[in-house]
N, C-alpha and C positions, 0 to 999 in steps of 0.2 A: 449143328454145336451152335449156339451161339453166344454174339461175345458182346459182354458189356462196355461200354465206351465209359470212358473215367469223364470227371466233371471237368470243361474244361477253365482254366483259371483265368480270372480277366487279367487284358493287356494292360501290364503298366503302362500310362501315358505321364508324360515327362510335361511339369507348368512352371510358365514360364510368369513370376511376380513385375509386374509392372518400375521400371524403374522410379515415378512419378509418386508410386506408395508407398513405396522403400522411403524415400526421401520423407516424403511428408509426413510419416511417421519416426522419423528421427526427434529427439526431444529440445533438442539445443537449434539455433537458428542455420540455415541450410540454404544455398542459393547457389545455381546452377548458372553458367556465364559463358558468353562466347568470346572469341578472340578477342572481339572490340570493349568487352568486357560489358556488354547490355544482359541482362538479367533476363534468363530464357524460364527459370523456374524457380519457385520461392516455395517454402513449407507455409506453414500456418505460423510456427515461432519464429522463423523471418519476419513475415506482416508483421506480430507484435516487437518484435526486436525495433525493426523499422519503422514500427505505426503507420505504416500504409500497406492496402492492398494489394492481392496478386495483381488486379488487374492494373493499376497504378504503377508497381512494380516493375513489370513487364514494358512499360512504354520508356523505364530510366535505362543508364548506365551506373556500373555500382559506384562509377569516382563524381557523380552530381549526388551522391547517397552518404558519402565519407567527407570527413574533414578536409580541408587542404593542407598536403605536406607528411600526411601520416603516413607511417612504412609501409603499414597496410598493401598499398597501393604499391610498394615499390616490391613488396612480397607475390603478391599477383602477376604482375609484371614476368618475375622471375622463373614465375611457376609457367606462367603459359609460353615461356620463351624455351625454356627447359625440359617442357614438359614432365616435372617431378615433384612428388611431394614435397611441401615444405610446411611450419609448425614454427608459432610463435607464440610465446605466454607472457599471461600478463600485460598485454596491449592494451593503450591506452586509446579510446574513440571516443573524441567531446563534438558534435553536432547542435544545432538551434533546434534539429528537429526532433533528437533523440535522446540530449543532455549527456552527460559523462557516463560512460561503460568504461568497465574492465574487463576484457576477453584473453580467452585463450583463441587463438587462430590456427585453423587445420586447412589448406589446401591439396588440392588429390586431383589429376588428370583423368577424366574419364574412359580416355582410350577413344575415343570417336575421334572418324577422319575430319572431323569441321576439328578438333582441338580441344572442347567444351573443357572446362575443371568444374570442380565441387568447391567451394567455399562455405566453410563451419566454422561459426563464432559462436564460442562455449560464455553464456555468463558467469565470468566467477565471483559478482556482487551478489550474487542470490546465496552462494552459500556462506558468504563471506556475511550477510547482513542475516541471514540464518544462526549463525553463531550469536552474533552482539543482539541477536532481540534475544535470545536464553537465558544470554551473561544476565542482560541489562534486568528480566526478569528474577530472578534470583537475587538482584544487588537491589531491585523493589519490593523485593518480600521483607530484605532487612530496614530496608528505610519505614516500613509502613506499620512494622512492629517498634521502631523508634518513634513516629508520629503516633503511635498509640498509647506509649507510656507519656509523651510528653500531655498528650493531649490531656489524661487524665491530670495532672501533677500540674499545669498551667491553669483549669480551669477554675479548679478551688480559690488560689489567692487573688484573681483575677474578678468573681465574684464579690471576695471581703474588701478590694480595691474600691470596686464600685457602688456598693452598699456604706464605704464610711464615706465616699466623696457623694453621697444621696445623703449621710445625716449633716455632713458640715453645709452643704448648700442649705440647709434651712437656717438656720443662723446667721448666712455672708450676708456681707454686703453685696452690693452689685458687682464690683470690678471681683471681688474672689467669687462672687457666681460665675461669671464667664469663666474660672480655671477650674470648678468643680465640676461645671458641663465640658469643657474639654477632656478633662478626665474618663468622665464618662461615655465621651464619645470615641476615645482611644483606646478604652479597655472593652467596647461593643466590637470597635473596628480587631482586636486582637483577637476575640474568642468566636468572629467570624470567619478569621480565619484558622484558629483552631477547628470549626468546624467542618472547614474543608479535608486539610489533615486528619481525621476522624473517619472521613469518606473512604479515604485509600487506606484505611485499614480494617472497613469494614468485610469481613470473609463470607459475611453470606451469600450465597451464589443467586444470580438470576433468575426468573423464571422463564422455561426457554420453550418456547412457540415456535410454528414456522407465522414468519415474519415478512410479507411483501415490502423489501426493500426501495424499490421506485416509491411507495407509500408513502416511505417514510422521507426520502430525499426531499419528495414534492411535499410533507407539513412542512418542511426545513425550509425549501425554496419561498415561499409562500410566505414563513415566519420574517424569515431576510430580506425579503422585496417589502413586504411592509413597515421597517424597522432601519435596521443600518446598514442594508443594503441596497435600497432607492437609487442610488445613480451608479449603481453597476451590476454593468451583463452577466445575468449568469443562463447558460447555456447548458440543455442537457444533451449528453447522450449515451443512451440506455441501451441495453438488449433486450425487448420485451420477451425474449425465449427464457428468460432468464427465474429460474425455480427460487421458491421462497429462501428465504435464513434460516437458520435455527437462533432466535432471540427473544430478547425482551425488549419489546417495544417503545417503552418509553427512555431505557437507558440509551437505544441504539437514535432516538431520537436525541437524547442528551450528547451522543458522540458528534453526531454529521452537526448537530446546533453547533458545536462547538469549534473543528473543524472548521463551517463557513464563515464563523464570526472568523476567526483568526484569518482565513485567506481574503478576507472582505479587506478588516484593517491592513494587510501587506499589498492588497493591489489599490488602495486608494490615493495612494501618492501618483499614480499612473496614468498616463496620457488618456490612455482606453483601457480601464480597471476590465477585469473579466478573471468570471469563476467559472469553471467548468465541472460540470459532476458527471460521473464518466460509470459507468456496469459494467460488466464484461464475465464470459464463463471461461474459466482457464484452469482445463483439468490438468492432473500431475502435479501438486502440490500438497504435498505431506507433510505433517508436525510430527513428533511421537510425544507420549503425551501420559503425564502417571508414570506410578511405582512401576505399573505391568505394561510399559514403555509399547501402547499402544499406536498406530499410526492413527490419524484422523485426516482426512482429505479436506483441503481448504479450495473448493474450485470457484467461491463465487468470490469477484472482485472489483469493489468500489472504489474510486478515487476521487480524489477533491484537488484539482488543479489552479494552481491562479497565477498571474503575470507581475506580481508584486517583487521586490528588489529581494527576495532572498532570506534564508535562514544561513547567518553567520555562519563561514566553515569551521570557527573553533567550538564551535558546541555543539553542531549536527551529531554528532555521533551519541552525546548524551540528550538527545531534544528530549526524549520522553521519562527521563529518571525527573524526579520532584525536585522545584528552586532553580531549576534548570531554565532561564528563558531572556530573551533578547528586548523585551518590551521595558521601556523605564520604571514602570506604574507593575511591570509586573511578577506575580507569585508565583508562577512556576507552579505549578500547581493541575492547569488547565490540561496539558496534552498530559501528564504523568495519570491524571485521571480518565481520559481517555484509553491507554495503554493499558491499565488498569479492567478498565470495561470489556474492552475486545478480547482481552486473554481472559477473562472469567468466560468469554462465548467459544472459548476455545482457539480462538482465531489469531492472527497477529498483524501488527501494523509497521510500515516503514514510511520512510521520509528522503525522497531526491531533490534538493533542489540546489539552483544556481540564480543569477540574475534573471529574473521574467520568466522562470519557468520552477515552481515548487509544485511537488506533488505527496501527498498524503495518500498512500495504496493500503488499504485493506482487505483481509483474506479470509474470508470465514465459511462456516459451513454450511453443507444443504438443510432446510430442512424438510421435514416430511408430513405428509397429511396425516388426518386421523386416521388410526386404526394401521400406520404403516403402510397407505396408499400411496400413489404416484404424487409429487408434487405437486402444492399447489401451483394454479397458473398464474405466473406474472402478470403482472399490468400491461396493457399494450398501451401504447404509444401512438400518438399519430405521427 
């Protein structure tokens, strides 16, 4: 009699996921500290939060990165001494390195013999900015509709006024001719303003294709250096592996040129005026678009930074609304047009500002190569 052996089940093996892998995957800034508050590990979100790479962060104690007297230092000291979890919501952190940020703080002991703790910083401003951006987009649509109506109603009488002034000029003396020319010049100025308002109400979608954003920025930098930014240092900090943007090249040049011109105007009065052009890949940012509530990924980040006086706090929340400006001779339409073009590209734009540190940050979708192939290679830079 023969017996058949049953197939053996594979032995179940337990797997252990390294703690660093888990911390690295957390979408918020996570930092592991020892009892002296020295940084042992920081995830990519923390590198972005503190604007320092991991090797540089490991050389620091967290007290050197945070503002003096912040309540966060007291929370850290309590959590380390008591070895218990603590949380604080809506805490404001201000630093020359990363500006002003509002965060929810969570501190937990890791249970190691050395008494290490985990510091988690969840930035609240991201959600608040997204809400403000969506509300601002709705307000802008209403303003654009009003601009379209006004433009149509204003242009006809302007043409009549200019025509009448030209008829009067034919039989006028020298003194009156100066007045008729003044009327023509002012009607032309108002018409130019109306034309800019009409651009805001243009609902035609841009022609989108894969665009190398570094080539766009390089083109804008050359224009700036050759004209309005001759005396300003323009530094480039590019991610050479960045995939292309899905965009309209000419309109993106218009956006970047407007922002760089504003940055040059702001930095002009500083002892050492500077503008930084920065690109980075930031996965994990999505917006919901359209009636179908489709989620669109916006991993491409482009920043224009300057060390000027900053945007006045009273207008910062409405900086992208039409007719909002801090310039004495400004119309307040430039940034409204920038916001419209970025929105037409399916992206978002936000502004952070304080004295000597203003950042206009754009997040844009990835462009695909022909036939839905892999992304076009980004421009390699030395």
